[in-house]
N, C-alpha and C positions, 0 to 999 in steps of 0.2 A: 181279352188278353190278347194282344197283338203279338207279331212275329217278333219283333225286337225285345219283348219281355220274355220271349221263351228262348231266347238265343243262349243264355247261360246253360239252361236245362239241356238243351240239344246238344251243347258242345261237351258238356260233363257227362253224359249218357252215351255219348257217341251217336245218337240218334239222327235221323235224317227229317226234313221239312219238306212236303211238297205242297205247294199252292195250287189248287184247282178249284173249280166253282162248286164240283159234287163229286160224289165217290165214282159215279158214271161218266166222268168226263174223260176224254181221250189222254191228257196230260198225266192224271192221276192213275189211269189204269195201266198205262205204258212205264210209268215211273216204278209202281209196285211190282210190276212183273220183272223189270230190269233187276231190282233188289234182290231176286231169288234166282235168276237165271244164271248159268254157269256160262263160262267162254270169256273171249278177250274183252267184251263191252260190260261185263257183269261189274256190280260193284262188291264183290267178294262176300257176301252176306249169307250165302247158301249154308244150311245147317244140314 
């Protein structure tokens, strides 16, 4: 399944898509941290 096929599911659930080569890749790590960080640059998803 590609990202285009996942678009509807992501939009309907309010989810996020992060494209990275692995879970250890800096793009994934930084994006994941930003989801839960508070502050001005946050995505506002802290629980």
